[in-house]
C-alpha positions in Angstrom: -54.3 -2.0 -73.0 -51.5 0.4 -74.0 -50.8 1.5 -77.6 -48.8 4.2 -79.3 -51.0 7.2 -80.2 -48.4 9.2 -82.1 -45.0 10.8 -81.9 -44.1 14.4 -80.9 -41.9 16.5 -83.1 -38.9 15.8 -80.8 -39.4 12.1 -81.2 -41.2 11.4 -77.9 -43.9 8.8 -78.2 -47.4 9.5 -76.8 -49.1 6.4 -75.4 -52.8 5.7 -75.2 -54.2 3.6 -72.4 -57.6 2.0 -72.8 -59.7 1.4 -69.7 -63.0 -0.6 -69.5 -65.4 -1.3 -66.7 -69.1 -2.2 -67.1 -70.8 0.4 -69.4 -67.7 2.7 -69.4 -64.7 2.8 -71.7 -62.0 5.5 -71.5 -59.0 6.4 -73.6 -56.2 8.2 -71.7 -53.1 9.8 -73.3 -49.8 10.3 -71.6 -49.7 13.8 -73.3 -51.4 16.1 -70.7 -53.0 13.1 -68.9 -55.7 13.7 -71.5 -59.0 11.8 -71.4 -59.2 11.5 -75.2 -62.5 9.7 -75.2 -65.1 8.5 -72.7 -67.9 6.3 -73.9 -71.1 5.2 -72.1 -72.5 2.1 -73.7 -70.5 2.9 -76.8 -71.5 6.6 -77.1 -68.8 9.3 -76.7 -69.8 11.9 -74.0 -66.7 14.1 -74.3 -65.1 16.2 -77.0 -61.7 15.1 -78.4 -59.7 14.3 -81.4 -58.7 11.1 -83.3 -55.1 12.2 -84.0 -52.2 13.7 -82.1 -51.5 16.6 -84.4 -55.0 18.0 -83.8 -54.3 18.1 -80.1 -51.0 19.9 -80.7 -52.5 22.5 -83.0 -56.1 23.0 -82.1 -57.1 21.7 -78.7 -58.7 24.1 -76.2 -57.5 21.8 -73.4 -59.8 19.0 -74.5 -59.8 16.4 -71.7 -56.5 17.6 -70.2 -55.2 17.7 -66.6 -54.3 21.4 -66.3 -51.9 23.1 -63.9 -49.6 23.8 -62.1 -52.3 26.3 -61.4 -55.6 25.9 -63.3 -57.7 28.9 -64.4 -56.3 32.5 -64.5 -53.8 34.4 -62.4 -54.0 38.2 -62.8 -50.9 39.7 -64.4 -49.3 36.3 -64.3 -47.5 37.1 -61.0 -47.7 35.7 -57.5 -46.0 37.0 -54.4 -44.8 34.4 -51.8 -43.1 35.4 -48.5 -42.4 38.8 -50.0 -40.9 37.6 -53.2 -42.7 38.1 -56.5 -42.5 35.4 -59.1 -43.4 36.2 -62.7 -45.2 33.3 -64.3 -45.7 32.7 -68.0 -48.2 35.2 -69.4 -49.9 33.1 -72.1 -53.3 34.9 -72.5 -53.8 38.0 -74.6 -54.7 40.2 -71.7 -51.3 39.5 -70.1 -52.6 36.9 -67.5 -51.5 33.4 -66.7 -53.9 30.6 -67.9 -53.9 26.9 -67.0 -50.2 26.7 -66.0 -48.7 28.5 -69.0 -48.0 27.7 -72.6 -46.1 24.5 -71.6 -48.3 23.7 -68.6 -49.2 20.2 -67.4 -51.6 19.8 -70.3 -48.7 19.9 -72.8 -46.3 17.6 -70.9 -45.7 13.9 -71.1 -46.8 12.0 -68.0 -45.2 8.8 -67.0 -47.3 5.6 -66.6 -46.7 4.4 -63.0 -49.4 1.6 -62.9 -52.2 0.4 -65.1 -54.8 -2.3 -65.2 -58.1 -2.9 -67.0 -60.0 -0.2 -65.2 -57.4 2.3 -63.9 -54.2 4.1 -64.7 -51.8 6.0 -62.5 -49.7 8.8 -64.2 -46.9 10.9 -62.7 -45.4 14.3 -63.7 -42.4 16.1 -62.2 -42.4 19.9 -62.6 -39.0 21.3 -61.8 -38.2 24.6 -59.9 -38.7 27.5 -62.3 -41.1 25.6 -64.6 -43.2 28.3 -66.3 -41.9 30.7 -63.6 -43.2 28.7 -60.6 -40.9 28.2 -57.6 -40.2 24.7 -56.3 -40.1 21.2 -57.6 -43.6 19.6 -57.7 -44.4 15.9 -58.1 -48.0 15.2 -59.2 -49.9 11.9 -59.4 -53.3 11.4 -61.0 -55.2 8.2 -61.0 -58.1 7.7 -63.4 -60.4 4.8 -62.3 -63.6 3.5 -63.9 -65.8 2.2 -61.0 -68.3 -0.7 -61.0 -71.0 1.9 -60.2 -70.6 3.7 -63.5 -68.3 6.6 -62.5 -65.0 8.0 -63.7 -63.0 8.8 -60.6 -60.1 11.4 -60.8 -57.8 11.3 -57.8 -54.9 13.8 -57.7 -52.1 14.4 -55.2 -49.1 16.7 -55.3 -46.1 17.6 -53.1 -43.5 20.4 -53.3 -40.1 21.3 -51.8 -40.9 25.1 -51.9 -44.1 27.0 -51.2 -45.8 27.3 -54.6 -49.3 27.7 -56.1 -51.0 24.3 -56.9 -54.5 24.1 -58.3 -55.3 21.2 -60.6 -58.4 20.3 -62.5 -59.7 17.9 -65.1 -60.7 19.9 -68.2 -63.0 17.6 -70.2 -65.8 19.0 -72.3 -69.0 17.1 -71.9 -71.9 16.5 -74.4 -74.1 13.7 -73.3 -76.1 13.1 -76.5 -73.9 14.0 -79.4 -76.1 17.0 -80.4 -74.5 20.0 -82.1 -74.8 22.1 -78.8 -75.4 21.6 -75.1 -77.8 24.5 -75.0 -80.8 22.1 -74.4 -78.9 20.1 -71.7 -80.2 20.7 -68.2 -77.7 21.8 -65.6 -77.9 21.9 -61.9 -75.1 23.4 -59.7 -75.2 23.1 -55.9 -73.9 26.7 -55.2 -75.7 29.7 -54.0 -72.9 32.1 -54.9 -70.5 32.7 -57.8 -67.6 35.0 -58.6 -68.2 37.9 -61.0 -65.3 38.6 -63.3 -63.9 41.6 -65.2 -63.4 42.0 -68.9 -60.3 39.7 -68.7 -62.3 37.0 -66.9 -60.4 37.6 -63.7 -62.6 37.5 -60.5 -63.3 41.0 -59.1 -63.1 39.8 -55.5 -66.8 40.0 -54.9 -68.7 36.9 -53.9 -72.2 37.4 -55.3 -75.4 35.4 -54.6 -76.8 33.6 -57.7 -80.5 34.3 -56.8 -82.3 36.3 -59.4 -79.4 36.3 -61.8 -78.6 34.3 -65.0 -76.1 32.3 -62.8 -78.7 30.5 -60.7 -78.6 26.8 -61.5 -79.7 25.6 -58.1 -83.0 24.1 -59.2 -81.7 22.9 -62.6 -82.5 24.6 -65.9 -81.5 24.5 -69.6 -78.3 26.3 -70.7 -80.2 28.0 -73.6 -80.3 31.8 -72.9 -83.6 33.4 -72.0 -84.8 36.6 -73.7 -82.5 39.5 -72.7 -79.7 37.1 -71.7 -78.2 36.5 -75.2 -74.9 38.2 -74.2 -74.3 36.1 -71.1 -71.1 34.1 -71.3 -70.5 31.3 -68.8 -66.9 31.2 -67.7 -67.3 31.6 -64.0 -66.5 29.9 -60.7 -69.4 28.7 -58.6 -68.7 28.7 -54.9 -69.4 25.2 -53.5 -67.6 25.7 -50.1 -65.1 27.9 -48.4 -62.4 25.2 -48.2 -61.7 21.8 -49.7 -63.6 19.0 -48.2 -62.2 15.6 -47.0 -64.8 13.6 -48.8 -66.6 14.1 -52.1 -69.9 16.0 -52.0 -72.5 16.7 -54.7 -71.5 19.6 -56.9 -73.5 19.5 -60.1 -75.7 17.4 -62.4 -76.0 17.5 -66.2 -78.8 15.8 -68.2 -79.1 15.3 -71.9 -81.9 17.2 -73.8 -83.9 14.0 -74.1 -83.5 13.2 -70.4 -82.0 9.8 -71.2 -78.5 10.3 -69.8 -77.4 12.0 -66.6 -74.0 12.9 -65.2 -73.4 14.0 -61.6 -70.2 15.7 -60.4 -69.1 14.9 -56.9 -65.9 16.5 -55.6 -63.8 17.5 -52.6 -63.0 20.9 -54.3 -64.6 24.2 -53.1 -65.1 25.6 -56.6 -66.7 24.6 -59.9 -65.8 26.5 -63.0 -68.6 26.4 -65.6 -67.4 27.1 -69.2 -69.9 26.5 -72.0 -67.5 27.0 -75.0 -69.3 30.1 -76.2 -66.6 31.0 -78.7 -65.5 27.5 -79.7 -64.7 27.1 -83.4 -62.4 24.1 -84.0 -61.3 24.0 -87.6 -60.6 20.3 -87.8 -62.9 17.2 -87.2 -63.2 15.8 -83.7 -64.3 12.4 -82.5 -66.3 10.5 -85.1 -65.7 13.3 -87.6 -67.9 15.8 -85.8 -67.2 19.5 -86.2 -67.2 21.4 -82.9 -68.7 24.9 -83.0 -70.0 27.3 -80.3 -71.5 25.5 -77.3 -70.4 22.1 -78.6 -69.7 21.0 -75.1 -69.2 22.3 -71.6 -66.6 22.0 -68.8 -67.4 21.5 -65.2 -63.9 22.1 -63.7 -63.7 21.2 -60.0 -60.9 23.3 -58.5 -59.9 25.9 -55.9 -61.3 29.4 -56.7 -59.4 31.1 -59.5 -56.8 33.8 -58.8 -56.9 32.7 -55.1 -53.4 34.0 -54.6 -54.6 37.6 -54.9 -57.7 37.3 -52.7 -57.3 36.7 -49.0 -61.0 35.7 -48.7 -60.7 32.9 -51.2 -59.6 29.3 -50.5 -55.8 29.5 -50.8 -53.8 27.7 -53.5 -50.4 27.9 -51.9 -48.9 24.4 -51.2 -46.2 24.2 -48.6 -43.5 21.5 -48.3 -45.1 20.2 -45.2 -48.4 19.6 -47.0 -49.9 17.3 -49.6 -52.3 18.6 -52.2 -55.3 16.3 -52.4 -58.2 16.4 -54.9 -60.9 13.8 -55.7 -63.6 14.3 -58.4 -66.1 11.7 -59.6 -68.2 11.9 -62.7 -71.1 9.6 -62.1 -73.2 8.4 -65.0 -76.7 7.0 -65.2 
């Protein structure tokens, strides 16, 4: 089912596509390929808004497909074949974040196909868009499966070598509680990327053992004594390169243990962001107010700032290649 969700200031209509399959129901917007709502047996398990203006004015990338390059690029610059390209510097520290101020999350995607349980969206990003070289065509298909999963399948092609690193940026809260601090999180990674004060990876790949970043055995997100200052906005290293099939990356369980979500992905990295500083001034879904730790993101992607670190999985896409990414959020 497709309905009009609202109209942008320039008169462009934003469409909302409703998908249903079994216990799952999803609402997808053509703005930013946003997953506006995702319900399990009628209960929302993501953060979002009821109106378009709130997305335009207050959204911290709620449910969006972010790119052309997700996460941060130091100094907002990338060098390709000896030529430096200055990208949009849209973060206070002078870095490039999630594709720039008018990245994929702020663009209107075209509906290519849709049925009761899936929708295929397309976006064309022209040469020079936010400073990036090359024309990039991107497709994303959202599918609700009969086994209780939301599958995200992304592909992209380019006519010039350019960075491409896309991710789905939903914030999850499995039980509607005020915070996710008593959710239990497991991450199948024995290493993570330390960051500097601007949240840019330092280049070190550090083992998680005996650190506050060890989620290998599953534990609550609530900080232990002495860890009150820990902020989770880090990449966890799942693999050295993208995989050809999805593999287990993480599991999240509600505080009462009733609901579980597993993340399976082809991507080599998983960014954990637990919304430490979130303070949204307008109501969200169902009239809820979203404060600190109201939800968390588990963003499957290539490692951040990969264009500046030769030891990281690379994010440069060449004309002879096709970018491919599959992530599944499996609910039980």
